[in-house]
C-alpha beads as a LAMMPS data file, in Angstrom:
LAMMPS data file: protein, C-alpha beads

330 atoms
329 bonds

1 atom types
1 bond types

-500.0 500.0 xlo xhi
-500.0 500.0 ylo yhi
-500.0 500.0 zlo zhi

Masses

1 110.0

Atoms # bond

1 1 1 236.688 247.719 -151.526
2 1 1 234.011 249.649 -150.150
3 1 1 230.652 248.268 -150.497
4 1 1 227.526 250.076 -151.863
5 1 1 226.004 252.222 -150.040
6 1 1 222.609 250.269 -148.847
7 1 1 219.582 251.910 -148.318
8 1 1 218.426 252.913 -145.434
9 1 1 215.632 250.544 -144.407
10 1 1 218.243 247.360 -144.698
11 1 1 221.512 249.692 -143.058
12 1 1 218.199 249.906 -139.960
13 1 1 217.410 246.271 -140.100
14 1 1 220.981 245.296 -140.661
15 1 1 221.871 247.861 -137.020
16 1 1 219.280 245.969 -135.485
17 1 1 220.133 242.680 -136.148
18 1 1 224.448 243.702 -135.455
19 1 1 223.503 244.742 -132.111
20 1 1 221.519 241.503 -131.373
21 1 1 223.694 239.152 -132.274
22 1 1 226.088 241.178 -129.563
23 1 1 223.389 240.800 -126.925
24 1 1 221.109 244.065 -127.010
25 1 1 217.726 244.216 -126.612
26 1 1 216.709 246.613 -129.260
27 1 1 213.061 249.047 -129.984
28 1 1 213.247 249.772 -133.946
29 1 1 210.974 252.950 -134.052
30 1 1 212.296 254.240 -137.829
31 1 1 208.667 254.866 -138.747
32 1 1 207.527 256.808 -136.097
33 1 1 207.566 260.721 -136.143
34 1 1 208.915 262.885 -134.723
35 1 1 211.597 261.410 -133.353
36 1 1 215.585 262.244 -133.097
37 1 1 216.146 258.509 -133.266
38 1 1 215.080 255.444 -134.929
39 1 1 216.806 252.311 -132.839
40 1 1 216.562 252.087 -128.533
41 1 1 218.592 249.230 -127.459
42 1 1 220.063 248.352 -124.134
43 1 1 222.334 245.641 -122.896
44 1 1 222.916 244.986 -118.947
45 1 1 223.344 248.616 -118.143
46 1 1 224.435 249.865 -121.644
47 1 1 221.773 252.204 -123.386
48 1 1 222.027 253.345 -126.581
49 1 1 219.945 255.490 -128.526
50 1 1 220.688 255.263 -132.224
51 1 1 219.972 258.061 -135.126
52 1 1 220.191 256.340 -139.056
53 1 1 221.008 258.300 -142.583
54 1 1 221.938 257.559 -145.995
55 1 1 224.049 261.344 -145.758
56 1 1 225.041 262.208 -142.280
57 1 1 224.904 265.826 -143.635
58 1 1 220.816 265.944 -143.293
59 1 1 221.320 265.861 -139.073
60 1 1 221.513 269.751 -137.940
61 1 1 222.558 271.194 -135.035
62 1 1 218.858 271.002 -133.679
63 1 1 218.649 267.530 -134.115
64 1 1 222.104 266.673 -132.781
65 1 1 221.055 268.560 -130.125
66 1 1 217.966 266.790 -129.377
67 1 1 219.132 263.257 -129.548
68 1 1 222.412 264.320 -127.242
69 1 1 219.582 266.138 -124.655
70 1 1 217.411 262.642 -125.046
71 1 1 220.627 260.415 -124.598
72 1 1 221.979 262.518 -121.551
73 1 1 218.394 262.709 -120.096
74 1 1 217.620 258.426 -120.494
75 1 1 221.446 258.023 -118.841
76 1 1 222.797 256.610 -122.741
77 1 1 224.951 256.974 -125.162
78 1 1 223.931 258.717 -128.663
79 1 1 225.389 257.310 -132.208
80 1 1 224.533 258.490 -135.666
81 1 1 224.910 255.731 -138.250
82 1 1 225.885 257.313 -141.856
83 1 1 227.147 256.096 -145.285
84 1 1 228.106 259.628 -146.922
85 1 1 228.965 263.353 -146.019
86 1 1 229.597 266.144 -148.595
87 1 1 229.354 263.180 -151.885
88 1 1 232.264 261.318 -150.498
89 1 1 231.832 258.036 -149.076
90 1 1 232.664 257.874 -144.927
91 1 1 235.558 255.088 -144.074
92 1 1 235.300 252.720 -142.192
93 1 1 237.049 252.644 -139.197
94 1 1 237.169 255.859 -138.435
95 1 1 235.444 258.261 -135.790
96 1 1 233.514 261.211 -137.498
97 1 1 231.829 263.665 -134.805
98 1 1 229.172 266.540 -136.257
99 1 1 227.674 269.153 -133.881
100 1 1 229.273 266.927 -130.393
101 1 1 227.789 263.628 -131.501
102 1 1 229.606 260.822 -132.895
103 1 1 229.311 259.291 -135.891
104 1 1 230.034 255.529 -137.533
105 1 1 229.309 253.643 -140.864
106 1 1 227.819 250.360 -140.413
107 1 1 231.135 248.022 -140.762
108 1 1 233.405 250.132 -138.454
109 1 1 229.970 249.459 -135.731
110 1 1 229.655 245.889 -136.662
111 1 1 233.973 245.714 -136.010
112 1 1 233.575 247.361 -132.709
113 1 1 230.245 244.838 -131.602
114 1 1 231.558 241.661 -132.983
115 1 1 235.009 241.799 -133.124
116 1 1 236.042 243.807 -130.745
117 1 1 237.694 245.817 -132.928
118 1 1 237.709 249.378 -132.041
119 1 1 238.383 252.847 -134.296
120 1 1 241.288 254.120 -133.447
121 1 1 241.417 256.953 -136.200
122 1 1 239.256 260.279 -135.905
123 1 1 238.251 263.116 -138.316
124 1 1 238.808 266.467 -138.040
125 1 1 239.343 269.942 -139.780
126 1 1 242.477 269.388 -141.519
127 1 1 242.362 265.624 -141.694
128 1 1 241.857 261.839 -139.884
129 1 1 244.130 261.795 -136.675
130 1 1 244.781 259.330 -134.089
131 1 1 245.148 260.216 -130.262
132 1 1 248.700 258.608 -128.695
133 1 1 249.205 257.004 -125.719
134 1 1 251.207 259.861 -124.286
135 1 1 251.942 257.655 -121.138
136 1 1 253.115 254.990 -123.265
137 1 1 255.642 257.171 -125.924
138 1 1 257.038 259.131 -122.572
139 1 1 258.707 255.182 -121.086
140 1 1 259.606 254.856 -124.452
141 1 1 261.653 257.878 -125.488
142 1 1 262.931 257.675 -121.991
143 1 1 264.132 253.819 -122.235
144 1 1 266.108 254.710 -125.273
145 1 1 267.419 257.911 -123.556
146 1 1 266.266 260.160 -126.270
147 1 1 265.423 264.034 -125.422
148 1 1 262.312 265.442 -126.317
149 1 1 264.205 267.539 -128.991
150 1 1 266.023 264.454 -130.627
151 1 1 262.595 262.467 -130.990
152 1 1 260.921 266.283 -132.767
153 1 1 264.221 265.673 -135.314
154 1 1 263.974 262.414 -135.935
155 1 1 260.040 262.829 -136.779
156 1 1 260.038 266.164 -137.870
157 1 1 258.145 268.251 -135.568
158 1 1 258.895 270.387 -132.928
159 1 1 260.140 269.643 -129.686
160 1 1 257.019 270.852 -128.397
161 1 1 255.037 268.837 -130.441
162 1 1 256.241 265.743 -128.987
163 1 1 255.380 267.118 -125.578
164 1 1 252.202 267.472 -126.572
165 1 1 251.808 264.065 -127.826
166 1 1 253.607 262.758 -124.569
167 1 1 250.043 264.460 -122.878
168 1 1 247.296 262.848 -125.206
169 1 1 247.159 264.819 -128.135
170 1 1 246.263 263.391 -131.427
171 1 1 248.557 263.026 -133.889
172 1 1 248.520 262.569 -138.050
173 1 1 248.844 258.688 -138.520
174 1 1 251.711 259.389 -140.270
175 1 1 253.646 260.957 -137.372
176 1 1 252.627 257.993 -135.442
177 1 1 253.297 255.690 -137.845
178 1 1 256.973 257.202 -137.954
179 1 1 257.051 257.283 -133.650
180 1 1 255.716 253.010 -133.644
181 1 1 258.764 252.230 -135.957
182 1 1 261.190 254.298 -133.943
183 1 1 260.217 253.050 -131.046
184 1 1 258.575 249.397 -132.044
185 1 1 255.641 250.304 -129.415
186 1 1 251.845 250.377 -130.185
187 1 1 251.113 254.113 -129.615
188 1 1 247.756 254.670 -130.756
189 1 1 244.844 254.615 -128.424
190 1 1 241.614 252.846 -129.041
191 1 1 237.959 255.149 -129.516
192 1 1 234.801 254.421 -127.654
193 1 1 232.301 255.745 -130.383
194 1 1 230.222 255.914 -126.911
195 1 1 231.964 258.387 -125.071
196 1 1 232.590 261.646 -127.279
197 1 1 234.386 263.967 -126.010
198 1 1 234.112 266.427 -128.949
199 1 1 233.149 269.850 -127.659
200 1 1 229.765 270.480 -129.710
201 1 1 229.684 272.856 -132.365
202 1 1 226.431 273.879 -132.253
203 1 1 225.161 277.244 -130.440
204 1 1 222.913 276.789 -128.245
205 1 1 219.524 277.806 -129.707
206 1 1 215.728 278.586 -127.561
207 1 1 214.020 275.230 -128.309
208 1 1 210.410 275.048 -128.853
209 1 1 207.365 274.930 -126.142
210 1 1 206.162 271.993 -125.023
211 1 1 204.567 269.922 -127.300
212 1 1 205.661 272.001 -130.062
213 1 1 204.899 270.471 -133.304
214 1 1 203.151 267.431 -131.872
215 1 1 199.870 268.579 -133.813
216 1 1 197.503 269.141 -131.219
217 1 1 196.719 272.458 -129.691
218 1 1 195.598 271.525 -126.158
219 1 1 199.428 269.709 -125.618
220 1 1 200.916 272.753 -124.109
221 1 1 197.821 273.628 -121.456
222 1 1 198.026 269.816 -120.486
223 1 1 201.613 270.101 -119.712
224 1 1 201.399 272.966 -117.552
225 1 1 198.931 270.613 -115.964
226 1 1 201.260 267.726 -115.561
227 1 1 204.551 269.628 -114.951
228 1 1 202.115 270.985 -111.839
229 1 1 200.712 267.321 -110.760
230 1 1 204.252 265.283 -111.300
231 1 1 206.414 268.174 -109.748
232 1 1 204.047 268.484 -106.344
233 1 1 205.071 264.511 -106.380
234 1 1 209.031 265.089 -106.159
235 1 1 209.136 264.253 -109.475
236 1 1 211.475 265.940 -111.989
237 1 1 210.081 265.913 -115.428
238 1 1 211.750 266.636 -118.486
239 1 1 209.646 267.626 -121.637
240 1 1 211.460 266.443 -125.171
241 1 1 211.769 267.638 -128.099
242 1 1 211.666 266.093 -131.888
243 1 1 210.955 262.634 -129.416
244 1 1 208.795 259.468 -129.803
245 1 1 207.563 260.918 -126.697
246 1 1 206.408 264.308 -124.543
247 1 1 208.497 263.967 -121.530
248 1 1 210.698 262.317 -119.549
249 1 1 209.892 261.994 -115.556
250 1 1 212.083 260.553 -112.920
251 1 1 211.930 259.676 -108.862
252 1 1 214.035 259.191 -106.476
253 1 1 212.292 257.234 -104.418
254 1 1 212.903 253.936 -106.623
255 1 1 216.152 253.244 -108.802
256 1 1 214.850 250.373 -110.450
257 1 1 211.472 252.344 -111.555
258 1 1 211.862 255.332 -111.598
259 1 1 211.790 255.786 -115.209
260 1 1 208.239 257.231 -116.764
261 1 1 207.952 257.992 -120.471
262 1 1 205.173 260.232 -121.391
263 1 1 203.248 260.699 -124.093
264 1 1 200.626 263.265 -123.733
265 1 1 197.323 263.276 -126.134
266 1 1 193.467 262.110 -127.109
267 1 1 192.756 258.360 -127.547
268 1 1 193.360 258.294 -130.734
269 1 1 196.521 259.963 -130.186
270 1 1 196.961 257.308 -127.787
271 1 1 196.013 254.168 -129.895
272 1 1 198.510 255.884 -132.696
273 1 1 201.644 255.759 -130.265
274 1 1 201.020 253.595 -127.208
275 1 1 203.175 250.769 -128.783
276 1 1 206.066 252.860 -129.540
277 1 1 205.988 253.936 -125.904
278 1 1 205.860 250.585 -124.385
279 1 1 208.692 249.279 -126.548
280 1 1 211.120 252.208 -125.971
281 1 1 209.791 252.197 -121.343
282 1 1 210.464 248.468 -122.022
283 1 1 214.159 248.815 -123.462
284 1 1 215.143 251.981 -120.779
285 1 1 213.909 249.672 -118.021
286 1 1 211.233 251.960 -117.071
287 1 1 207.380 252.664 -117.287
288 1 1 205.691 254.227 -120.219
289 1 1 202.486 256.365 -119.932
290 1 1 200.085 257.774 -121.712
291 1 1 198.280 261.185 -120.410
292 1 1 195.041 261.991 -121.598
293 1 1 191.496 264.233 -120.560
294 1 1 189.385 261.070 -120.739
295 1 1 189.906 257.544 -120.953
296 1 1 186.636 255.778 -121.338
297 1 1 187.548 253.097 -119.009
298 1 1 190.302 251.881 -121.405
299 1 1 193.269 250.861 -118.666
300 1 1 195.724 250.454 -121.198
301 1 1 196.465 250.731 -125.113
302 1 1 199.293 248.077 -126.183
303 1 1 200.491 247.590 -122.430
304 1 1 201.049 251.369 -122.282
305 1 1 198.576 252.226 -118.893
306 1 1 196.254 255.425 -119.771
307 1 1 195.696 258.179 -116.864
308 1 1 193.476 261.155 -116.924
309 1 1 194.860 264.628 -116.052
310 1 1 192.093 265.214 -113.093
311 1 1 193.997 261.256 -111.905
312 1 1 196.983 262.487 -112.034
313 1 1 196.098 265.649 -109.493
314 1 1 194.353 263.660 -107.168
315 1 1 197.498 261.535 -106.413
316 1 1 200.070 262.967 -103.754
317 1 1 202.850 260.950 -103.959
318 1 1 204.676 258.825 -106.648
319 1 1 203.930 255.364 -104.988
320 1 1 200.457 255.684 -105.572
321 1 1 201.047 256.708 -109.162
322 1 1 203.399 253.981 -109.382
323 1 1 201.272 251.521 -108.072
324 1 1 198.232 252.917 -110.632
325 1 1 200.797 252.547 -113.221
326 1 1 201.280 249.058 -112.228
327 1 1 197.556 248.025 -112.181
328 1 1 197.240 249.928 -115.412
329 1 1 199.496 247.757 -117.358
330 1 1 199.123 244.269 -119.038

Bonds

1 1 1 2
2 1 2 3
3 1 3 4
4 1 4 5
5 1 5 6
6 1 6 7
7 1 7 8
8 1 8 9
9 1 9 10
10 1 10 11
11 1 11 12
12 1 12 13
13 1 13 14
14 1 14 15
15 1 15 16
16 1 16 17
17 1 17 18
18 1 18 19
19 1 19 20
20 1 20 21
21 1 21 22
22 1 22 23
23 1 23 24
24 1 24 25
25 1 25 26
26 1 26 27
27 1 27 28
28 1 28 29
29 1 29 30
30 1 30 31
31 1 31 32
32 1 32 33
33 1 33 34
34 1 34 35
35 1 35 36
36 1 36 37
37 1 37 38
38 1 38 39
39 1 39 40
40 1 40 41
41 1 41 42
42 1 42 43
43 1 43 44
44 1 44 45
45 1 45 46
46 1 46 47
47 1 47 48
48 1 48 49
49 1 49 50
50 1 50 51
51 1 51 52
52 1 52 53
53 1 53 54
54 1 54 55
55 1 55 56
56 1 56 57
57 1 57 58
58 1 58 59
59 1 59 60
60 1 60 61
61 1 61 62
62 1 62 63
63 1 63 64
64 1 64 65
65 1 65 66
66 1 66 67
67 1 67 68
68 1 68 69
69 1 69 70
70 1 70 71
71 1 71 72
72 1 72 73
73 1 73 74
74 1 74 75
75 1 75 76
76 1 76 77
77 1 77 78
78 1 78 79
79 1 79 80
80 1 80 81
81 1 81 82
82 1 82 83
83 1 83 84
84 1 84 85
85 1 85 86
86 1 86 87
87 1 87 88
88 1 88 89
89 1 89 90
90 1 90 91
91 1 91 92
92 1 92 93
93 1 93 94
94 1 94 95
95 1 95 96
96 1 96 97
97 1 97 98
98 1 98 99
99 1 99 100
100 1 100 101
101 1 101 102
102 1 102 103
103 1 103 104
104 1 104 105
105 1 105 106
106 1 106 107
107 1 107 108
108 1 108 109
109 1 109 110
110 1 110 111
111 1 111 112
112 1 112 113
113 1 113 114
114 1 114 115
115 1 115 116
116 1 116 117
117 1 117 118
118 1 118 119
119 1 119 120
120 1 120 121
121 1 121 122
122 1 122 123
123 1 123 124
124 1 124 125
125 1 125 126
126 1 126 127
127 1 127 128
128 1 128 129
129 1 129 130
130 1 130 131
131 1 131 132
132 1 132 133
133 1 133 134
134 1 134 135
135 1 135 136
136 1 136 137
137 1 137 138
138 1 138 139
139 1 139 140
140 1 140 141
141 1 141 142
142 1 142 143
143 1 143 144
144 1 144 145
145 1 145 146
146 1 146 147
147 1 147 148
148 1 148 149
149 1 149 150
150 1 150 151
151 1 151 152
152 1 152 153
153 1 153 154
154 1 154 155
155 1 155 156
156 1 156 157
157 1 157 158
158 1 158 159
159 1 159 160
160 1 160 161
161 1 161 162
162 1 162 163
163 1 163 164
164 1 164 165
165 1 165 166
166 1 166 167
167 1 167 168
168 1 168 169
169 1 169 170
170 1 170 171
171 1 171 172
172 1 172 173
173 1 173 174
174 1 174 175
175 1 175 176
176 1 176 177
177 1 177 178
178 1 178 179
179 1 179 180
180 1 180 181
181 1 181 182
182 1 182 183
183 1 183 184
184 1 184 185
185 1 185 186
186 1 186 187
187 1 187 188
188 1 188 189
189 1 189 190
190 1 190 191
191 1 191 192
192 1 192 193
193 1 193 194
194 1 194 195
195 1 195 196
196 1 196 197
197 1 197 198
198 1 198 199
199 1 199 200
200 1 200 201
201 1 201 202
202 1 202 203
203 1 203 204
204 1 204 205
205 1 205 206
206 1 206 207
207 1 207 208
208 1 208 209
209 1 209 210
210 1 210 211
211 1 211 212
212 1 212 213
213 1 213 214
214 1 214 215
215 1 215 216
216 1 216 217
217 1 217 218
218 1 218 219
219 1 219 220
220 1 220 221
221 1 221 222
222 1 222 223
223 1 223 224
224 1 224 225
225 1 225 226
226 1 226 227
227 1 227 228
228 1 228 229
229 1 229 230
230 1 230 231
231 1 231 232
232 1 232 233
233 1 233 234
234 1 234 235
235 1 235 236
236 1 236 237
237 1 237 238
238 1 238 239
239 1 239 240
240 1 240 241
241 1 241 242
242 1 242 243
243 1 243 244
244 1 244 245
245 1 245 246
246 1 246 247
247 1 247 248
248 1 248 249
249 1 249 250
250 1 250 251
251 1 251 252
252 1 252 253
253 1 253 254
254 1 254 255
255 1 255 256
256 1 256 257
257 1 257 258
258 1 258 259
259 1 259 260
260 1 260 261
261 1 261 262
262 1 262 263
263 1 263 264
264 1 264 265
265 1 265 266
266 1 266 267
267 1 267 268
268 1 268 269
269 1 269 270
270 1 270 271
271 1 271 272
272 1 272 273
273 1 273 274
274 1 274 275
275 1 275 276
276 1 276 277
277 1 277 278
278 1 278 279
279 1 279 280
280 1 280 281
281 1 281 282
282 1 282 283
283 1 283 284
284 1 284 285
285 1 285 286
286 1 286 287
287 1 287 288
288 1 288 289
289 1 289 290
290 1 290 291
291 1 291 292
292 1 292 293
293 1 293 294
294 1 294 295
295 1 295 296
296 1 296 297
297 1 297 298
298 1 298 299
299 1 299 300
300 1 300 301
301 1 301 302
302 1 302 303
303 1 303 304
304 1 304 305
305 1 305 306
306 1 306 307
307 1 307 308
308 1 308 309
309 1 309 310
310 1 310 311
311 1 311 312
312 1 312 313
313 1 313 314
314 1 314 315
315 1 315 316
316 1 316 317
317 1 317 318
318 1 318 319
319 1 319 320
320 1 320 321
321 1 321 322
322 1 322 323
323 1 323 324
324 1 324 325
325 1 325 326
326 1 326 327
327 1 327 328
328 1 328 329
329 1 329 330
């Protein structure tokens, strides 16, 4: 019997505990706004950005797109943990998708990470399906000396459908069970919830301008100056939307320290957001940086170095900026 729906706060805590149990370093940002994710976690080279909702219908195309885009920028995988959709409980052991974003119940995530039991089923319009190991099916059919037509008759589908199964297509659970009974071999393919390949259903939408919704009218002007200064140093800068940071910067000079998570605003904003930036950077194995009009002799806040826009303009190469950030980091 499926347990009752947990309060979101409890689900966040349990998700973080599961991740830590299997060796992930986790930063909890579920109280930070705006943010398209609640937890960021790393284990070795695997980085996860996780959003947690009781009702997954609350995610819209823009929110899903922001999470997917941000995970891609950070070379990580996005995931949504939820409990209900359309007034119905989500099933354990099933991988759902919404706007190209993978969705699991908390129990399915625990089975996958702790017990090593992957989901085999995925939800799609029309029902619940599994993906067939086409190579194994073809080998089993050929060993039994059955033609495509013979197997199709035994299962109750068309010859072309069996051919599609052998090419790795999805099938209803009942069909796969009949095939497994016929050939006495497991045919359902395990699914990796961190590698969702479903094409997004969301249409491309024009995103808001840099810093929109951050509540600081001067951010657009500041961001333009920052983009110009960093671009001149060879950094690739991506402005982010619905994120606890304002931009990500990367540089090819040193793969070990080429990611900078940036906030932009005044000192009061830095005080509110610096700790979250620092935690994100630690998990992502990069740097946090807060760019301010004036830092008033403060070197850093909560481990996040402060750099004035005027200082940023004076640097002509990425190494000098990285050195400055290192000097101002506790």
